[in-house]
C-alpha positions as a printed NumPy array, in Angstrom:
array([[  0.069,  -0.143,   0.396],
       [  1.448,   3.554,  -0.711],
       [  2.126,   5.832,   1.757],
       [ -0.724,   8.104,   1.648],
       [ -3.695,   6.491,  -0.21 ],
       [ -6.234,   6.966,   3.022],
       [ -6.477,  10.418,   2.369],
       [ -6.934,  10.281,  -0.734],
       [ -9.587,   7.934,  -0.535],
       [-11.38 ,   9.734,   2.099],
       [-10.825,  12.918,   0.012],
       [-12.668,  11.405,  -2.423],
       [-15.484,  10.294,  -0.349],
       [-15.711,  13.42 ,   0.83 ],
       [-16.41 ,  15.035,  -2.613],
       [-18.688,  12.75 ,  -3.546],
       [-20.944,  13.338,  -0.577],
       [-20.306,  16.525,  -1.68 ],
       [-22.204,  16.286,  -5.282],
       [-24.351,  13.954,  -3.631],
       [-25.934,  17.274,  -1.261],
       [-25.667,  19.351,  -4.104],
       [-27.766,  17.518,  -6.596],
       [-30.215,  16.54 ,  -3.523],
       [-30.21 ,  20.806,  -3.003],
       [-31.063,  21.392,  -6.531],
       [-33.947,  18.811,  -6.375],
       [-35.837,  19.449,  -3.514],
       [-39.821,  19.068,  -4.254],
       [-41.774,  20.17 ,  -1.46 ],
       [-44.723,  18.728,  -2.816],
       [-47.12 ,  17.969,  -5.944],
       [-51.031,  17.287,  -5.833],
       [-52.766,  15.812,  -8.909],
       [-56.729,  15.149,  -8.236],
       [-59.758,  15.235, -10.572],
       [-63.141,  16.957,  -9.76 ],
       [-66.588,  15.612, -12.031],
       [-67.68 ,  18.069, -14.071],
       [-69.92 ,  17.604, -16.826],
       [-69.874,  19.37 , -19.364],
       [-65.543,  20.543, -18.568],
       [-65.364,  23.889, -19.503],
       [-61.206,  25.054, -18.752],
       [-62.138,  28.346, -17.302],
       [-64.556,  26.825, -14.977],
       [-62.017,  23.824, -14.222],
       [-59.507,  26.518, -13.499],
       [-61.864,  28.882, -11.104],
       [-62.652,  25.34 ,  -9.039],
       [-58.668,  24.543,  -9.008],
       [-57.893,  27.575,  -7.984],
       [-60.468,  28.09 ,  -5.319],
       [-59.   ,  24.525,  -3.472],
       [-55.651,  24.597,  -3.81 ],
       [-55.413,  28.295,  -3.53 ],
       [-51.607,  29.669,  -3.499],
       [-50.111,  25.894,  -4.461],
       [-52.873,  25.564,  -8.161],
       [-50.104,  25.387, -11.287],
       [-52.697,  24.513, -13.887],
       [-55.542,  22.84 , -14.431],
       [-56.938,  20.945, -17.861],
       [-60.284,  19.238, -18.548],
       [-60.12 ,  15.265, -19.96 ],
       [-62.408,  13.963, -21.792],
       [-64.66 ,  16.806, -21.183],
       [-66.235,  15.778, -18.483],
       [-62.867,  15.475, -15.64 ],
       [-61.199,  18.802, -14.136],
       [-58.232,  17.948, -13.796],
       [-56.101,  19.893, -10.851],
       [-52.385,  20.143, -10.945],
       [-50.738,  21.715,  -8.282]])
C-alpha cells in the first residue's frame, strides 16, 4: 500500500458526498397534488376557477379530461 493512499480515498468520499448533497438541494421537491373533479361538461375556465379555489397558492394548472373530468395540478 502506498503511503497517503488512505487520505486520498477519504477525500474522494467527501467529494462524492458533496456532489450528492448539491444534487439533492437542486432537485428538492416540496410536494405535488393531482386530482380530478367530476364536471359534466368540463369548461376550462370553470375548471381553472374550481382548482384555484381548492388549491389556493399551490395552484399550478388545470385541464379538462375527456370533457367530463377537471384535472387540478398543484
